[in-house]
C-alpha positions as CSV (number, residue, x, y, z in Angstrom):
1,M,0.0,0.0,0.0
2,R,1.4,3.4,-1.0
3,L,0.0,6.7,0.0
4,P,0.8,10.3,-1.1
5,L,3.5,12.0,0.9
6,P,1.3,14.8,2.2
7,V,-1.2,12.1,3.6
8,V,1.6,10.2,5.4
9,R,3.1,13.5,6.7
10,G,-0.3,14.5,8.1
11,V,-0.7,11.1,9.8
12,V,2.7,11.4,11.5
13,R,2.1,15.0,12.6
14,T,-1.3,14.3,14.1
15,L,-1.1,10.7,15.3
16,V,2.5,10.0,16.2
17,R,4.3,13.2,17.1
18,P,1.9,14.4,19.9
19,A,2.1,11.0,21.7
20,L,5.9,11.0,22.0
21,G,7.3,12.8,25.0
22,P,5.9,14.5,28.1
23,P,3.3,14.9,29.4
24,V,2.3,11.6,27.9
25,P,3.3,8.8,30.4
26,L,6.1,6.6,29.1
27,A,4.0,3.5,29.3
28,A,1.4,5.1,27.0
29,Q,4.2,6.2,24.6
30,R,5.4,2.6,24.3
31,L,1.9,1.2,23.9
32,W,1.0,3.7,21.2
33,M,4.1,2.9,19.2
34,V,3.2,-0.8,19.3
35,L,-0.4,-0.1,18.3
36,L,0.8,1.9,15.3
37,S,3.1,-0.9,14.1
38,Q,1.9,-2.4,10.9
39,P,2.3,-6.0,9.9
40,L,2.5,-5.1,6.2
41,L,5.6,-6.9,5.2
42,P,6.9,-7.8,1.7
43,T,5.4,-11.0,0.5
44,G,7.6,-14.0,1.5
45,T,9.1,-12.3,4.5
46,R,9.9,-14.6,7.4
47,V,10.0,-13.4,11.1
48,E,11.5,-15.7,13.7
49,K,11.6,-15.0,17.4
50,T,15.2,-15.6,18.6
51,V,17.6,-14.8,21.5
52,L,20.8,-12.8,20.7
53,G,23.5,-12.0,23.2
54,G,21.1,-13.1,25.9
55,R,18.4,-10.7,24.8
56,P,15.1,-11.3,22.9
57,A,15.4,-10.5,19.2
58,E,13.7,-11.0,15.8
59,T,15.4,-12.4,12.8
60,V,13.7,-10.9,9.8
61,T,14.5,-12.6,6.4
62,G,13.1,-10.9,3.3
63,P,12.3,-12.8,0.1
64,G,15.4,-14.1,-1.6
65,A,17.7,-13.2,1.3
66,T,20.0,-16.1,1.1
67,G,23.4,-14.3,1.1
68,S,26.1,-14.7,3.7
69,G,26.7,-12.3,6.6
70,S,24.1,-10.5,8.6
71,V,22.8,-7.2,9.8
72,L,22.4,-6.2,13.4
73,L,19.6,-3.6,13.7
74,L,19.6,-1.3,16.7
75,H,16.3,0.4,16.7
76,G,15.5,4.1,17.4
77,G,12.9,5.4,19.8
78,A,14.9,7.9,21.9
79,F,16.3,5.0,24.0
80,I,13.0,4.7,25.8
81,T,10.5,3.4,23.3
82,C,10.2,1.0,20.3
83,S,11.1,-2.6,19.8
84,P,11.6,-5.3,17.1
85,R,7.9,-5.1,16.4
86,T,8.0,-1.4,15.6
87,H,11.0,-1.9,13.3
88,R,9.8,-5.1,11.6
89,V,8.7,-3.4,8.4
90,L,12.0,-1.6,8.0
91,A,14.0,-4.8,8.8
92,A,12.0,-6.6,6.1
93,H,12.7,-4.0,3.4
94,L,16.4,-3.9,4.4
95,S,16.7,-7.7,4.3
96,A,15.0,-8.0,0.9
97,A,17.3,-5.4,-0.6
98,A,20.5,-6.5,1.1
99,G,19.9,-10.2,0.5
100,V,20.8,-11.2,4.1
101,P,18.9,-11.7,7.4
102,V,18.4,-8.7,9.6
103,H,18.5,-9.3,13.4
104,V,16.5,-6.7,15.4
105,L,17.7,-6.6,19.0
106,D,15.3,-6.0,21.8
107,Y,17.9,-4.2,23.9
108,R,17.1,-3.0,27.4
109,L,15.4,0.4,27.4
110,A,15.9,3.4,29.6
111,P,15.1,4.7,32.2
112,E,14.8,1.3,33.7
113,H,18.1,0.3,32.2
114,P,20.3,3.4,31.5
115,F,23.8,3.4,30.1
116,P,25.8,1.2,29.8
117,A,23.1,-1.5,29.7
118,P,21.8,-0.9,26.1
119,V,25.4,-0.7,24.8
120,Q,26.3,-3.9,26.6
121,D,23.4,-5.6,25.0
122,A,24.4,-4.4,21.5
123,V,28.0,-5.5,21.9
124,R,27.0,-9.0,23.1
125,A,24.6,-9.4,20.2
126,Y,27.3,-8.2,17.8
127,D,29.8,-10.6,19.2
128,E,27.4,-13.6,18.8
129,L,26.7,-12.7,15.2
130,A,30.3,-11.9,14.3
131,A,31.3,-15.4,15.4
132,T,29.5,-16.7,12.4
133,G,30.4,-14.2,9.7
134,P,30.7,-10.5,8.8
135,V,28.2,-8.1,10.3
136,V,26.9,-4.7,9.2
137,V,25.4,-2.7,12.1
138,F,22.4,-0.6,11.3
139,G,21.0,2.1,13.6
140,D,18.3,4.7,13.2
141,S,18.1,7.8,15.4
142,A,19.0,6.8,19.0
143,G,19.9,3.4,17.5
144,G,22.4,5.2,15.4
145,C,23.9,6.6,18.6
146,L,24.1,3.0,19.9
147,A,25.7,1.8,16.7
148,L,28.4,4.5,17.1
149,L,28.9,3.6,20.7
150,L,29.3,0.0,19.7
151,A,31.9,1.0,17.2
152,R,34.0,2.4,20.1
153,E,34.5,-1.2,21.1
154,R,34.1,-3.3,17.9
155,T,34.8,-2.8,14.2
156,P,31.9,-4.2,12.1
157,R,32.1,-4.6,8.4
158,A,30.2,-1.3,8.0
159,L,27.8,1.1,9.6
160,A,24.5,2.1,8.1
161,L,22.9,5.0,9.9
162,V,19.6,6.7,9.5
163,S,19.2,10.2,11.1
164,P,21.8,9.3,13.8
165,L,21.7,11.1,17.1
166,T,25.3,12.1,17.9
167,D,25.1,14.8,20.5
168,L,23.1,14.0,23.6
169,T,23.7,17.4,25.1
170,R,21.5,19.1,22.5
171,G,18.5,17.4,23.9
172,L,18.9,19.6,27.0
173,S,19.2,22.9,25.1
174,S,17.7,25.1,22.5
175,E,20.3,24.1,19.9
176,W,18.0,21.9,18.0
177,T,17.6,23.2,14.4
178,G,15.5,22.4,11.4
179,E,11.9,21.4,10.9
180,D,10.5,18.0,11.9
181,V,7.0,16.5,11.9
182,L,8.0,13.7,14.2
183,V,10.6,14.6,16.9
184,R,9.7,17.0,19.7
185,R,12.4,18.6,21.8
186,D,10.8,17.4,25.0
187,W,10.9,13.8,23.7
188,A,14.6,14.1,22.8
189,R,15.3,15.6,26.2
190,Q,13.4,12.9,28.0
191,G,15.3,10.2,26.1
192,C,18.8,11.6,26.5
193,E,18.3,12.1,30.3
194,A,16.9,8.6,30.7
195,F,19.7,7.0,28.7
196,A,22.5,8.9,30.5
197,G,21.1,8.0,34.0
198,G,23.4,10.6,35.5
199,A,26.4,9.9,33.3
200,D,28.2,12.7,31.5
201,L,26.1,13.5,28.4
202,R,29.1,14.9,26.5
203,A,31.2,11.8,27.2
204,L,28.4,9.6,25.8
205,S,28.0,11.7,22.7
206,P,29.7,10.2,19.5
207,R,29.9,13.8,18.2
208,F,33.1,14.3,20.2
209,D,34.7,10.9,19.4
210,D,37.9,10.3,17.4
211,L,36.3,8.8,14.3
212,T,39.5,7.4,12.7
213,R,38.6,3.8,13.5
214,L,35.1,3.9,12.0
215,P,34.5,1.3,9.3
216,P,32.9,2.3,5.9
217,T,29.8,4.2,6.8
218,L,26.6,5.3,5.0
219,V,24.5,8.1,6.6
220,H,20.9,8.9,5.5
221,V,19.4,12.2,6.7
222,S,16.1,13.8,5.7
223,Q,15.7,17.4,4.5
224,H,13.2,18.3,7.2
225,E,14.5,17.0,10.5
226,R,16.1,18.2,13.6
227,L,19.0,15.7,13.4
228,R,20.1,16.6,9.9
229,P,22.9,18.9,11.0
230,E,24.2,16.2,13.3
231,G,24.3,13.6,10.5
232,E,26.0,16.1,8.2
233,E,28.6,17.0,10.8
234,L,29.3,13.3,11.5
235,V,30.0,12.7,7.8
236,E,32.2,15.8,7.5
237,R,34.3,14.8,10.5
238,A,34.5,11.1,9.5
239,R,35.6,12.1,6.0
240,A,38.3,14.4,7.5
241,A,39.4,11.4,9.6
242,G,39.9,9.3,6.5
243,V,36.8,7.2,6.8
244,A,35.1,5.9,3.7
245,V,31.8,7.6,4.4
246,E,28.8,8.5,2.2
247,L,25.9,11.0,2.9
248,V,22.5,10.8,1.3
249,E,20.0,13.6,2.0
250,L,16.4,12.6,1.3
251,P,14.4,15.6,0.0
252,G,11.0,16.6,1.2
253,V,10.7,14.0,4.1
254,W,11.2,13.9,7.9
255,H,13.1,12.1,10.6
256,D,13.5,8.4,10.2
257,V,11.2,8.2,7.3
258,H,12.4,4.7,6.5
259,L,10.0,3.4,9.2
260,F,7.1,4.1,6.8
261,A,8.4,2.0,3.9
262,H,5.0,0.1,3.9
263,L,3.1,3.4,3.3
264,L,5.4,5.7,1.4
265,G,7.2,5.2,-1.9
266,E,10.0,7.6,-0.9
267,A,10.6,5.6,2.3
268,A,10.6,2.3,0.5
269,D,13.1,3.6,-2.1
270,A,15.4,4.9,0.7
271,S,15.2,1.6,2.6
272,A,15.9,-0.4,-0.6
273,A,18.9,1.8,-1.5
274,M,20.4,1.4,2.0
275,G,19.8,-2.3,1.8
276,R,21.6,-2.6,-1.5
277,W,24.6,-0.7,0.0
278,I,24.6,-3.1,3.0
279,G,24.5,-6.1,0.6
280,A,27.4,-4.8,-1.3
281,R,29.5,-4.4,1.9
282,L,28.7,-8.0,2.8
283,A,29.4,-9.5,-0.7
284,P,32.4,-11.8,-0.7
285,A,34.4,-9.5,-3.0
286,A,33.7,-6.4,-0.9
287,P,36.8,-4.7,0.5
């Protein structure tokens, strides 16, 4: 099912954005994201409940995904919401295009489990997958931050990042820039504070890292989103550090638009393009 972009934008603005962040109770935020999750997967997709690194996970295998290697998907949701269910559609589109299974980790959420728990879960899941073959780590929004924090400790075959959060300190200030129909500042602030759990926000922010050890990296940002400047800065700094990095700016859309691949042609196309890039990184002849 494909809908016109203005229709999907209106749905996101009216049904999703107001429910994310204070004063909505966190339990209600989480429930609403689950209720909004759609089971509209590409025909032939298989979803298997698994355990990865000691945590629940879903292995999503798109039609024709028989290649070697795998993808570890670290989902977004401001560190406090979302799950494998909310990212099942995105995982299916990535898997179909990449030709390999996508493993969506149900890492522990803040504030019940602040840093370092989510990063520990991600590293353990990565280690288990890496024992069987090459791994590309995918992360969207807060999941992009987790992917970059994982890369402090491990070196995956590549990183694929959608609208990555790189500076947790901005969630506490007025420095957010841009237009976004999805992300509210209060939600970002709530998530950053919950994830940090009292730790130094600057020390947790990949924005201030030495990026020289990053593997090949692809970053997607949207034209109309608060995190676009962070993604652009990450690419600029990574490129200056000698990293093989690519930036794609998606015109006319909003933060983490890939989640709407089942409804929006632009989102499906972006997810497919990222999936093909991932598949190329995992191909036997890839550098």
